[in-house]
C-alpha positions in Angstrom: 45.1 66.2 106.5 46.1 68.4 109.5 45.3 72.0 110.1 46.7 74.3 107.5 46.9 71.5 104.9 50.1 69.9 106.1 50.3 66.1 106.7 51.2 65.3 110.2 54.6 64.0 109.3 55.5 66.6 106.7 58.7 68.5 107.4 58.6 72.2 107.5 61.1 74.4 105.7 61.5 77.7 104.0 60.2 78.3 100.5 62.8 79.9 98.2 62.5 81.0 94.6 64.0 78.5 92.1 66.9 80.3 90.3 66.6 80.6 86.6 69.8 80.4 84.6 70.7 81.8 81.2 71.8 79.3 78.5 73.0 79.3 75.0 70.0 78.1 73.0 71.5 78.0 69.5 73.0 75.2 67.4 75.9 73.3 68.9 78.2 71.2 66.8 80.3 68.4 68.5 83.1 67.3 66.1 86.5 66.0 65.8 89.2 68.1 64.0 88.5 66.1 60.8 84.7 66.2 60.9 83.9 69.9 61.2 81.0 70.9 58.9 82.3 73.0 56.0 79.7 75.7 56.5 80.7 76.1 60.2 84.4 76.2 59.3 83.7 78.9 56.6 82.0 81.2 59.2 84.8 80.6 61.7 87.5 81.4 59.1 86.0 84.9 58.5 85.8 85.8 62.2 87.9 88.6 63.6 86.6 87.9 67.2 86.2 84.5 68.8 85.0 83.2 72.1 87.3 80.4 73.1 87.2 77.9 76.0 89.0 74.7 76.9 88.0 71.7 79.0 90.2 68.9 80.3 90.0 65.9 82.5 91.7 66.1 85.9 95.3 67.2 85.4 95.4 65.9 81.8 95.8 67.8 78.5 93.1 69.7 76.8 90.3 67.4 75.6 87.8 69.9 74.2 88.3 73.2 72.4 85.2 75.4 72.2 84.8 78.3 69.8 82.0 80.6 68.8 81.6 83.8 66.7 79.1 86.7 66.9 77.4 85.5 63.7 73.8 86.4 62.8 72.9 82.8 63.6 75.7 81.7 65.9 76.8 78.1 66.2 79.0 76.8 69.0 81.7 74.5 67.9 83.0 71.9 70.3 86.1 70.2 69.0 87.1 66.9 70.7 90.8 66.9 70.2 91.7 63.9 72.3 92.7 60.8 70.3 94.2 57.4 71.0 97.2 57.6 73.3 99.8 57.0 70.6 98.6 60.0 68.5 99.4 63.6 69.3 96.4 66.0 69.9 96.0 68.5 67.2 94.0 71.7 66.6 92.0 72.1 63.4 94.2 74.0 60.9 91.9 77.0 60.7 91.7 77.3 64.5 95.5 77.1 64.9 95.9 79.8 62.2 93.4 82.0 64.2 95.3 81.2 67.4 98.6 82.4 65.8 97.1 85.5 64.2 97.5 88.9 66.0 94.6 90.1 63.8 92.0 87.8 65.4 90.9 88.5 69.0 90.4 85.4 71.1 88.5 86.0 74.3 88.8 83.5 77.1 87.4 83.4 80.6 89.9 83.8 83.5 93.3 85.4 83.3 95.6 85.2 80.3 99.4 85.4 80.9 102.6 83.5 81.7 101.9 80.6 84.1 98.1 80.8 83.8 96.1 77.7 83.3 95.0 78.2 79.7 98.3 79.1 78.1 100.0 76.4 80.2 97.5 73.8 79.0 97.9 74.9 75.4 101.7 74.4 75.7 101.3 71.0 77.4 98.7 69.8 74.8 99.9 71.2 71.5 103.6 72.1 72.3 103.0 75.8 71.5 104.1 78.6 73.8 102.0 81.6 74.8 104.1 83.8 72.6 102.9 81.7 69.6 99.4 82.9 70.4 99.0 86.7 70.1 95.6 88.3 70.4 94.3 86.3 73.3 92.4 88.4 75.9 91.5 87.2 79.4 88.2 88.4 80.7 89.6 88.5 84.2 92.4 90.8 83.0 89.9 93.2 81.4 87.6 93.1 84.4 90.4 93.8 86.8 91.6 96.7 84.7 88.1 98.2 84.7 87.7 98.1 88.4 85.8 94.9 89.0 86.4 93.3 92.4 85.2 89.9 91.2 86.7 88.6 88.0 85.2 85.1 87.5 83.1 84.6 84.4 80.0 84.0 86.5 80.5 87.3 88.3 81.2 89.3 85.2 78.1 87.8 83.6 76.1 88.7 86.6 77.2 92.3 86.4 75.8 92.5 82.8 72.5 90.8 83.8 73.1 87.1 83.0 72.9 84.3 85.6 75.2 81.4 84.7 75.0 77.8 86.1 78.6 76.8 86.9 78.1 73.2 88.0 81.2 71.8 89.6 80.0 68.3 88.7 80.3 69.2 85.0 83.6 71.2 85.5 85.3 68.1 86.9 83.5 65.5 84.7 85.1 63.2 82.2 85.7 65.3 79.1 87.4 62.3 77.4 84.3 60.0 77.7 83.2 58.1 74.6 80.2 60.5 74.3 79.6 63.8 75.9 76.5 64.1 78.0 73.8 66.7 77.3 74.8 68.4 80.5 78.4 68.6 79.4 77.5 70.0 76.0 75.3 72.6 77.5 77.9 73.5 80.1 80.7 73.9 77.4 78.4 75.9 75.1 77.3 78.2 77.9 80.9 78.8 78.9 82.2 79.8 75.5 79.1 81.8 74.4 79.0 83.9 77.5 82.7 84.4 77.4 82.2 86.1 74.0 79.2 88.1 75.2 81.0 89.3 78.3 84.1 90.3 76.2 81.9 92.4 73.9 80.3 94.1 76.9 83.6 94.7 78.7 85.2 96.1 75.6 82.8 99.0 75.6 82.3 99.2 79.3 83.2 102.5 81.0 83.6 102.3 84.8 81.3 104.7 86.7 83.1 107.8 88.0 84.5 107.4 91.5 82.5 109.5 93.9 85.0 111.5 96.0 84.0 112.0 99.6 85.1 115.2 101.1 86.8 114.8 104.5 84.8 116.0 107.5 86.7 118.5 109.6 86.1 118.9 113.3 87.1 121.5 115.9 89.8 121.0 118.5 87.2 121.2 121.3 85.7 118.0 119.9 88.8 115.9 120.4 88.6 113.3 123.2 90.6 110.2 124.3 88.8 108.0 121.8 89.1 110.2 118.7 90.2 108.5 115.5 90.5 109.7 111.9 90.7 113.3 113.1 90.7 116.0 110.4 91.3 119.5 111.7 92.6 122.9 110.6 95.3 124.2 113.0 97.6 127.0 113.7 100.9 126.3 115.4 101.4 128.1 118.8 104.5 126.2 120.0 107.0 124.9 117.5 108.3 121.4 117.4 110.4 120.3 120.4 112.1 117.0 121.2 110.6 115.2 124.3 111.4 112.3 126.4 110.4 108.9 124.9 111.3 106.9 121.9 114.1 108.2 119.7 112.9 110.9 117.4 109.7 111.7 119.3 108.7 115.3 119.1 105.8 117.5 120.1 104.2 120.7 119.1 101.2 122.6 120.3 98.5 123.7 117.7 94.9 124.8 117.9 92.0 126.7 116.5 89.4 129.2 117.8 87.9 126.5 120.1 91.1 125.2 121.8 94.6 123.8 121.5 96.1 120.4 121.7 99.6 118.8 121.9 100.6 117.0 118.7 102.8 113.9 119.0 104.9 114.0 115.9 106.4 110.8 114.3 108.8 111.5 111.5 110.9 114.5 110.3 108.4 115.6 107.6 105.6 116.2 110.2 108.0 117.9 112.6 109.3 120.2 110.0 106.0 121.9 109.1 105.1 122.7 112.7 106.8 126.1 113.0 105.5 129.0 115.1 102.5 130.6 113.5 102.2 128.1 110.6 98.7 127.4 109.3 98.2 123.6 109.0 95.8 121.0 107.6 95.9 117.7 109.6 94.1 114.6 108.4 93.7 111.1 109.8 95.3 111.7 113.2 94.2 109.8 116.4 94.2 110.3 120.1 96.6 108.6 122.5 96.7 108.9 126.2 100.0 109.8 127.8 99.9 109.8 131.6 96.2 110.6 131.5 96.5 113.4 129.0 95.4 113.5 125.4 98.1 113.6 122.7 97.0 113.9 119.0 99.3 111.5 117.2 100.6 112.4 113.7 102.1 109.1 112.5 102.7 107.5 109.0 99.0 107.1 108.5 98.3 110.8 109.1 99.0 113.7 106.8 100.0 117.2 108.0 100.7 120.0 105.6 100.9 123.8 105.5 97.8 125.4 103.8 98.1 127.7 100.8 96.3 130.5 102.7 96.8 131.6 106.3 94.0 130.7 108.8 92.2 133.9 110.0 91.2 132.5 113.4 93.1 133.2 116.7 93.9 130.1 118.7 92.0 129.8 122.0 95.0 128.8 124.2 92.8 129.0 127.3 91.0 125.7 126.4 94.0 123.3 126.3 92.6 119.8 125.5 95.9 118.2 126.5 95.9 119.9 130.0 92.7 118.1 131.0 93.5 115.0 133.1 91.6 111.8 132.5 91.4 108.6 134.4 90.5 105.1 133.2 87.4 103.8 135.0 87.2 100.0 135.0 83.8 98.4 134.4 
């Protein structure tokens, strides 16, 4: 044994914490449409909210329909709807009735809507169109509407404190195999159970209020050749005039008690507010050098408006920022 307790040939690496995943730990029933236990069917028939999920093999039709309710002792129902090739696939009657009912909410992971995977697969498999299935709710639709930037089931679950194991090996596995593996059963049960749990959380979720950031205003004396995102209060000392350059280019001179600067105005709306003596609020302007002199550009990304009250300051016209000549020094 070498120094530090490592064998001479032992490879060195970094120790990382083993991730612990959340799983559905209740009863799981794997059935065909004709072998669903009566007690499970009875509970499902009374449900007004269901978690629903579908699995299929490759590009084929739906092979497994998963359903769960928020019962006191919940059971996940995994219905294997694939049959021999010459027989049509069929939903259990009570599930089809639920699917057709507008009074039963069916929560699914992902987006629900025309052209989306789940409604498309339902039509391909059972010959029913999405309009035949009112009451379906996509978690991704809900999450997007409530301001979530990530809308996958695993991301929504993480937001609410659950860590899901989304194993691609199981996602793409053979869902039409003679028997489902333990890993497939756990994967399907987790998917549908946490779909329902996330729906219940999202339904009552209120996004946190957006914290408004007040813009920071500077003084004209602080404007330099590299200024960007300039917010400044101004008073116009020379009204809008057309100048040489691209068609429609106009300039005006504005300032505050620390100095004045020439504005390069793009667009009629900006030009119209720059009248002699007008009090202005300019936001998100940027500097541009014209023949070595600073111009403060008011383009489509900037906003310039008259203020509701007149500015009380007198413009310091002696400190003309645009009169200062700069030269570009190469490194």
